[in-house]
C-alpha positions as a printed NumPy array, in Angstrom:
array([[  46.372,  -63.596,  145.59 ],
       [  45.344,  -67.04 ,  146.845],
       [  47.865,  -68.842,  144.63 ],
       [  50.905,  -67.379,  142.917],
       [  53.449,  -69.27 ,  140.824],
       [  56.491,  -67.617,  139.29 ],
       [  58.962,  -68.863,  136.658],
       [  57.942,  -72.526,  136.877],
       [  60.118,  -74.849,  134.801],
       [  59.884,  -78.643,  134.742],
       [  62.196,  -80.813,  132.645],
       [  62.122,  -84.602,  132.483],
       [  65.233,  -86.71 ,  131.772],
       [  67.366,  -83.6  ,  131.751],
       [  70.762,  -83.944,  130.088],
       [  69.764,  -87.019,  128.1  ],
       [  68.72 ,  -87.519,  124.486],
       [  65.158,  -87.854,  125.778],
       [  65.145,  -84.482,  127.553],
       [  61.659,  -82.991,  127.618],
       [  61.175,  -79.402,  128.754],
       [  57.515,  -79.717,  129.773],
       [  56.831,  -76.409,  131.557],
       [  58.661,  -73.342,  130.31 ],
       [  58.728,  -70.482,  132.79 ],
       [  55.055,  -70.306,  133.716],
       [  53.85 ,  -67.298,  135.717],
       [  50.353,  -67.837,  137.083],
       [  48.163,  -66.444,  139.831],
       [  44.575,  -66.888,  140.917],
       [  42.503,  -65.   ,  143.455],
       [  40.535,  -66.428,  146.353],
       [  37.218,  -67.829,  145.172],
       [  38.288,  -68.354,  141.565],
       [  37.328,  -71.583,  139.826],
       [  39.895,  -72.053,  137.061],
       [  39.566,  -74.738,  134.406],
       [  42.647,  -75.809,  132.445],
       [  42.765,  -77.649,  129.13 ],
       [  45.439,  -78.514,  126.596],
       [  46.491,  -81.17 ,  124.145],
       [  48.476,  -84.283,  124.952],
       [  51.876,  -83.277,  126.329],
       [  50.867,  -79.656,  126.929],
       [  51.848,  -79.946,  130.596],
       [  48.455,  -80.031,  132.353],
       [  49.23 ,  -82.897,  134.737],
       [  52.769,  -81.663,  135.332],
       [  51.39 ,  -78.241,  136.244],
       [  48.879,  -79.725,  138.681],
       [  51.446,  -82.083,  140.224],
       [  53.795,  -79.138,  140.723],
       [  51.084,  -77.34 ,  142.695],
       [  50.21 ,  -80.441,  144.727],
       [  53.867,  -81.104,  145.533],
       [  53.982,  -84.621,  144.092],
       [  56.481,  -83.234,  141.597],
       [  59.19 ,  -80.978,  143.126],
       [  59.653,  -77.732,  141.218],
       [  62.789,  -77.631,  139.089],
       [  62.87 ,  -73.831,  139.255],
       [  60.373,  -71.225,  140.38 ],
       [  58.351,  -70.422,  143.48 ],
       [  54.836,  -71.126,  144.668],
       [  52.953,  -69.086,  147.256],
       [  49.63 ,  -69.977,  148.87 ],
       [  47.946,  -67.151,  150.737],
       [  51.254,  -65.323,  150.851],
       [  53.163,  -68.28 ,  152.325],
       [  56.068,  -69.721,  150.346],
       [  55.307,  -73.442,  150.056],
       [  57.886,  -74.202,  147.353],
       [  59.846,  -76.552,  149.627],
       [  56.849,  -78.011,  151.445],
       [  56.276,  -81.759,  151.136],
       [  53.087,  -83.285,  149.725],
       [  51.994,  -84.13 ,  153.27 ],
       [  52.484,  -80.595,  154.514],
       [  50.685,  -79.131,  151.502],
       [  47.812,  -81.584,  151.995],
       [  46.826,  -79.707,  155.159],
       [  45.832,  -76.787,  152.929],
       [  45.378,  -78.33 ,  149.483],
       [  42.88 ,  -81.114,  148.806],
       [  42.798,  -83.174,  145.633],
       [  40.306,  -85.305,  143.735],
       [  41.893,  -87.789,  141.342],
       [  40.707,  -89.146,  137.996],
       [  40.417,  -92.683,  139.372],
       [  37.646,  -92.881,  142.035],
       [  39.621,  -95.635,  143.775],
       [  42.471,  -93.243,  144.609],
       [  40.395,  -90.88 ,  146.73 ],
       [  39.038,  -93.382,  149.246],
       [  40.126,  -96.342,  151.377],
       [  38.421,  -99.316,  149.709],
       [  37.931, -101.577,  152.742],
       [  36.739,  -98.839,  155.08 ],
       [  33.088,  -97.871,  155.366],
       [  31.599,  -94.645,  154.08 ],
       [  31.551,  -93.136,  157.574],
       [  35.124,  -94.241,  158.273],
       [  36.3  ,  -92.526,  155.096],
       [  34.411,  -89.374,  156.037],
       [  35.884,  -89.495,  159.544],
       [  39.391,  -89.592,  158.068],
       [  38.593,  -86.594,  155.887],
       [  37.19 ,  -84.692,  158.842],
       [  40.559,  -85.023,  160.598],
       [  42.561,  -83.655,  157.658],
       [  45.253,  -81.332,  158.918],
       [  44.657,  -82.312,  162.542],
       [  46.533,  -84.56 ,  164.935],
       [  45.269,  -88.127,  165.093],
       [  45.309,  -90.236,  168.246],
       [  44.242,  -93.76 ,  169.185],
       [  40.623,  -92.954,  169.994],
       [  37.562,  -94.185,  168.132],
       [  37.803,  -93.33 ,  164.464],
       [  34.096,  -92.53 ,  164.13 ],
       [  32.464,  -90.444,  166.847],
       [  28.746,  -90.838,  167.484],
       [  28.312,  -87.081,  167.356],
       [  29.678,  -87.087,  163.797],
       [  27.192,  -89.574,  162.352],
       [  24.325,  -87.069,  162.185],
       [  26.676,  -84.596,  160.502],
       [  27.802,  -87.208,  157.97 ],
       [  24.178,  -88.118,  157.165],
       [  23.316,  -84.482,  156.671],
       [  26.256,  -83.949,  154.313],
       [  25.545,  -87.101,  152.311],
       [  21.873,  -86.192,  151.96 ],
       [  22.905,  -83.044,  150.09 ],
       [  24.413,  -85.21 ,  147.347],
       [  20.947,  -86.521,  146.424],
       [  22.362,  -89.992,  145.767],
       [  20.612,  -91.828,  148.623],
       [  23.949,  -92.401,  150.36 ],
       [  22.928,  -91.066,  153.775],
       [  21.664,  -94.507,  154.785],
       [  24.824,  -96.317,  153.664],
       [  27.235,  -95.118,  156.33 ],
       [  28.121,  -98.71 ,  157.225],
       [  28.711,  -99.854,  153.636],
       [  32.245, -100.562,  152.484],
       [  33.038,  -97.769,  150.078],
       [  34.583, -100.249,  147.623],
       [  31.098, -101.654,  146.993],
       [  29.762,  -98.36 ,  145.653],
       [  29.716,  -97.325,  142.012],
       [  32.449,  -95.135,  140.569],
       [  30.137,  -92.139,  140.461],
       [  29.028,  -92.604,  144.064],
       [  32.628,  -92.912,  145.218],
       [  33.686,  -89.833,  143.277],
       [  30.814,  -87.863,  144.815],
       [  31.916,  -88.945,  148.277],
       [  35.524,  -88.1  ,  147.409],
       [  34.388,  -84.587,  146.503],
       [  32.571,  -84.32 ,  149.809],
       [  35.646,  -85.584,  151.664],
       [  37.811,  -83.005,  149.917],
       [  35.579,  -80.181,  151.153],
       [  34.595,  -81.299,  154.684],
       [  37.498,  -79.321,  156.095],
       [  37.443,  -76.272,  153.849],
       [  40.773,  -76.319,  151.989],
       [  42.61 ,  -73.215,  150.854],
       [  42.758,  -74.781,  147.39 ],
       [  41.111,  -77.799,  145.803],
       [  42.701,  -79.551,  142.81 ],
       [  40.417,  -81.513,  140.492],
       [  42.493,  -83.865,  138.357],
       [  40.242,  -84.839,  135.394],
       [  37.912,  -86.171,  138.078],
       [  35.105,  -87.113,  135.675],
       [  37.221,  -88.695,  132.926],
       [  36.674,  -92.249,  134.189],
       [  32.891,  -91.864,  134.463],
       [  30.138,  -92.464,  131.911],
       [  28.606,  -89.307,  130.351],
       [  25.473,  -89.261,  132.532],
       [  27.402,  -89.776,  135.769],
       [  29.991,  -87.243,  134.644],
       [  27.298,  -84.566,  134.385],
       [  26.001,  -85.446,  137.845],
       [  29.472,  -85.2  ,  139.385],
       [  30.232,  -81.924,  137.575],
       [  27.01 ,  -80.336,  138.83 ],
       [  27.863,  -81.536,  142.323],
       [  31.334,  -80.051,  141.905],
       [  29.838,  -76.699,  140.956],
       [  27.469,  -76.836,  143.934],
       [  30.11 ,  -77.697,  146.535],
       [  32.563,  -75.097,  145.257],
       [  29.898,  -72.376,  145.297],
       [  28.421,  -73.285,  148.677],
       [  31.819,  -73.536,  150.366],
       [  33.243,  -70.532,  148.472],
       [  36.256,  -72.601,  147.464],
       [  39.223,  -71.706,  145.305],
       [  39.412,  -74.475,  142.704],
       [  41.731,  -75.554,  139.911],
       [  40.311,  -78.171,  137.526],
       [  42.236,  -80.026,  134.834],
       [  39.859,  -81.395,  132.232],
       [  40.034,  -83.11 ,  128.834],
       [  36.608,  -81.774,  127.922],
       [  36.484,  -78.358,  126.235],
       [  32.736,  -78.022,  126.775],
       [  33.151,  -78.538,  130.536],
       [  36.022,  -76.056,  130.575],
       [  33.742,  -73.45 ,  129.015],
       [  30.61 ,  -74.308,  130.992],
       [  32.128,  -74.478,  134.477],
       [  34.285,  -72.101,  136.459],
       [  34.921,  -68.385,  136.115],
       [  38.225,  -68.558,  134.263],
       [  39.713,  -70.779,  131.559],
       [  43.347,  -71.288,  130.646],
       [  44.807,  -73.395,  127.868],
       [  48.331,  -74.762,  127.942],
       [  50.388,  -75.349,  124.813],
       [  53.948,  -76.644,  124.758],
       [  54.462,  -75.788,  128.41 ],
       [  53.145,  -72.243,  128.287],
       [  49.796,  -70.518,  128.782],
       [  48.389,  -69.837,  125.304],
       [  44.903,  -68.699,  126.309],
       [  43.647,  -67.068,  129.536],
       [  39.958,  -66.113,  129.56 ],
       [  37.84 ,  -64.436,  132.218],
       [  34.292,  -65.518,  133.005],
       [  32.77 ,  -62.834,  130.776],
       [  35.151,  -63.661,  127.918],
       [  34.17 ,  -67.321,  127.889],
       [  30.481,  -66.887,  128.74 ],
       [  29.164,  -67.253,  125.189],
       [  32.174,  -69.049,  123.732],
       [  31.743,  -72.178,  121.619],
       [  34.269,  -74.971,  121.175],
       [  35.056,  -73.945,  117.55 ],
       [  35.604,  -70.352,  118.704],
       [  37.922,  -71.544,  121.457],
       [  39.94 ,  -73.528,  118.93 ],
       [  40.143,  -70.481,  116.668],
       [  41.381,  -68.398,  119.588],
       [  44.001,  -71.015,  120.35 ],
       [  45.201,  -70.97 ,  116.752],
       [  45.398,  -67.163,  116.785],
       [  47.431,  -67.079,  120.021],
       [  49.704,  -70.057,  119.355],
       [  50.074,  -69.935,  115.576],
       [  49.127,  -73.606,  115.362],
       [  45.943,  -75.417,  114.467],
       [  44.592,  -77.798,  117.093],
       [  42.188,  -80.566,  116.151],
       [  39.183,  -81.188,  118.364],
       [  40.196,  -84.766,  119.213],
       [  43.688,  -83.658,  120.206],
       [  42.047,  -82.217,  123.312],
       [  39.218,  -84.65 ,  123.864],
       [  41.501,  -87.672,  123.663],
       [  44.411,  -86.149,  125.592]])
């Protein structure tokens, strides 16, 4: 298994009147090359689950293995050598005052030692242009532009590219289209699908959009009250509709979930 998590518990404000047991003994594994989408209502534990994998939230109990290596005690920095992440806010994935090529140069050095040499090598510029051209956003001629001057969609596309330049063992997509308009969101999702397929990546995507969860990836899980309520394979979700998914949730959880409880979460 590429990723294996056992008995994951996360509790906030433990021992107080506001104690919130967010994740309740989750066991989860995914194989190399899987593209898993995860949905759930507000407070289901989606972000807490993702942050536990990324290491930004230390695990209360449980273990996490990546390619057979126990990374439970590894820091965010150490995990970042193997796990890349694309955030919901396009501003969080790039350095605003650096140029496009400077951002790409930083991404190219992920997991490697950095010295005091030139940040951008001449030999890398042709490679950066080639990679940007594949995005079909006319960004290959904007290497010298400050990335903060680009649109949110352009920056998110570049962030995706940065996250895959050095092929990670796992890529985490944290509602990475939620801040974009519908048209740009579709563009970024199609780019996501393309990069994951071409680089044969193992991907874990948190989304608020049930249609995207069904349309993309080869596995879908739904969290409810800190536990996995639904776990569907690619064939099981191939012809699924949103109403059918909600019916399946109700059958497995015993509770009815309104459409907007997911879309607005």
